C-alpha positions, -999 to +999 in steps of 0.1 A: +058+281-342+047+270-308+070+244-292+053+217-273+068+209-239+081+175-234+061+152-211+074+155-176+087+120-176+107+125-208+120+159-196+130+143-163+148+115-181+166+139-204+177+160-174+189+130-156+208+117-186+224+152-190+233+153-153+248+118-155+269+129-185+283+158-165+290+136-135+309+111-156+332+138-169+335+160-138+333+138-107+364+116-111+388+145-118+373+164-088+379+134-065+414+129-078+424+165-074+414+162-037+431+128-031+463+128-051+480+158-036+514+171-047+529+190-018+551+212-041+543+221-076+567+218-106+592+227-119+615+209-095+651+220-090+681+197-085+719+200-087+737+194-121+754+164-106+721+149-096+706+156-130+735+140-148+735+110-126+698+106-129+698+108-167+725+081-169+705+058-145+678+033-151+650+045-129+622+021-118+593+029-096+575-002-083+541+012-075+515+037-087+477+036-087+470+057-117+447+032-135+420+037-109+413+073-118+403+070-155+426+096-170+441+090-204+477+084-194+490+093-229+479+129-222+497+152-199+475+163-170+479+192-146+468+171-116+476+137-103+511+124-102+519+105-134+511+101-170+533+089-199+546+124-208+556+131-171+572+097-167+594+104-197+602+139-185+611+125-151+634+099-165+613+070-151+621+040-174+598+015-158+566+021-138+547-005-118+509+000-124+489-014-095+452-022-098+428-016-069+396-036-070+380-028-036+388+000-010+367+005+021+350+039+025+370+061+048+399+036+047+423+042+076+456+028+088+443+009+118+411-011+114+389-017+083+364-043+073+351-052+038+315-041+041+319-009+021+336-001-012+346+031-030+358+014-061+322+005-070+314+042-071+345+049-092+335+021-116+300+036-120+313+072-123+337+061-151+312+039-169+332+007-165+316-024-180+286-038-162+305-070-153+328-050-131+300-039-108+297-074-092+332-090-098+365-079-084+382-102-109+365-084-138+376-050-124+412-062-125+409-075-160+392-043-172+421-021-158+447-044-174+429-040-207+430-003-203+468-003-199+472-026-229+451-002-249+473+027-238+504+008-250+487+001-283+479+038-289+512+051-277+531+047-310+560+031-291+562+057-263+549+032-237+556-005-236+538-030-214+563-056-200+549-091-196+580-113-200+618-114-199+622-108-237+599-077-235+622-063-208+654-070-227+640-056-260+627-025-243+660-019-225+679-023-258+656+004-274+661+027-245+699+028-249+694+050-279+660+066-271+653+081-237+619+095-249+601+062-241+589+045-210+574+012-199+554-005-172+542-037-157+509-047-140+504-056-104+474-060-080+466-046-046+450-075-028+443-111-037+405-105-031+407-097-068+406-134-073+370-135-062+380-160-035+391-185-061+429-193-062+426-208-097+418-173-111+455-166-108+458-182-142+434-156-157+453-127-141+486-141-154+472-144-189+460-108-187+496-097-180+497-093-142+532-100-129+530-090-092+502-093-066+499-082-029+480-107-008+460-080+010+452-043+008+431-024+034+412-053+049+416-090+058+405-114+030+402-151+024+439-154+019+456-135+047+455-106+072+460-070+064+481-045+085+449-024+085+424-053+090+402-063+119+420-095+129+454-090+112+460-128+111+484-147+090+482-167+058+452-191+055+455-224+037+440-208+007+467-181+009+494-207+009+478-222-023+478-187-038+515-183-032+522-217-047+502-208-078+518-174-081+553-188-080+544-215-105+534-188-130+563-164-122+541-138-105+560-118-078+546-120-042+541-085-028+538-081+010+529-044+010+499-038+033+502-073+048+499-079+085+531-088+104+518-124+108+511-127+070+546-114+062+561-140+086+541-167+069+550-156+034+587-155+042+585-190+057+571-205+025+584-184-004+609-199-028+613-169-050+622-132-044+596-114-023+589-077-027+573-050-006+564-027-034+556+005-015+564+008+022+585+025+049+607+010+076+598+013+113+634+021+122+630+054+103+594+061+112+572+039+134+540+033+116+518+002+115+522+003+077+560+001+078+583-029+080+601-042+111+639-047+110+633-085+109+610-082+079+634-060+060+661-086+065+638-114+057+627-099+024+664-092+015+672-129+023+648-140-004+667-119-029+638-095-030+633-058-028+619-031-004+603-002-024+605+029-002+574+051-005+573+088-009+543+098+014+547+112+049+535+082+070+560+060+051+590+083+057+581+106+086+586+137+065+572+157+036+604+162+015+629+143-006+654+143+023+629+122+044+627+097+015+665+095+012+669+090+050+644+061+050+662+046+020+694+049+041+679+030+070+666+003+048+700-001+032+716-004+066+692-032+075+688-051+042+718-042+022+724-020-008+711-047-033+676-049-018+662-014-017+644+005-044+617+031-051+579+026-044+564+060-047+527+052-043+520+079-069+483+085-075+476+063-045+454+089-026+484+101-006+503+134-006+538+132-021+565+159-024+565+160-062+550+145-093+569+121-116+588+150-131+605+157-098+619+123-089+654+136-096+651+153-062+654+118-046+687+114-065+699+148-052+689+139-016+707+105-019+738+124-029+733+146+002+731+115+023+765+104+011+757+076-013+781+071-041+770+069-078+769+031-080+748+028-049+724+054-062+721+037-095+712+004-077+686+021-056+670+041-084+664+010-105+693-014-109+680-036-081+645-036-095+658-045-129+676-075-114+645-087-096+623-082-127+648-100-149+649-129-124+612-131-119+594-124-152+584-155-172+599-166-205+578-153-235 
């Protein structure tokens, strides 16, 4: 039988469709393997004392960007930094899942505008719904729905925490079952509101419980540490804070300009968090907090989450993380410091989620006692979450 060739237009369309199918499967993992670097591969060693202390502690990490990359987080991957199996293996009881809705191309630490956007490309490559192509709010809502779907499919292994009763019930379960983990939703940058402060209600209804005012560029609400003008809160930004506090959403000053942090601390009436950061007294970076800002966040009853990447800590190993934590404790007090890894945030980190026990070991090496380490690992974060989450 003689096979007739497809018309060139049909053949071209079929080839294009096949190429797109390959791209949808292949491109996001390739990008992530290049961006989410682990400086040392597992398995990760630690002393017996550190392992025992870690296993008996509630470990909370305030920030990871894993939802952006499209992986099924119920399945263990051999790249990236976290998924549910690795969170459980690493003993991380609660993980903050941050949502990015717009990131400038070739984002840098010093000056970025909002004219370009890599998240649009990620949305297309991962076949996000069409509504997300033109709306940052829809991108946030879509990623929140993905985490809810992960929780629904997890058969109890992963719990999405949206209110105080969720937290209490989950912690009760975890006293007898360490093979479970949980998370909460946050947002990197209030531009996810599509410039409308009233959209906070939609984000709160979708389960978001923390939001940073800015990310890599200045927006309608405030200045970014990496923006062009680096100004302070706008009047719209002040309205955003009022609305966030009214619906029990935590204000996050990670990535905010110094002027914006000053303004937030002047008007906040609830605990303020810097979810993933360093401190300038340990390593002088535009991204890191000044001594005054560390003390100011602590004065609100809030929390400084120390990051794991080199420009947060000034080093590439767990000792650098522990030393930065030590400096933050000296400035803000033992009750106001926690962990903010920035796992899967496009930064190199010393280990994936299975190696976080190395921070516990390094804190022992820095001379912290067991109670102090338990507070840093998650006790402080538990207190802030319990005080900040809404009633169910």
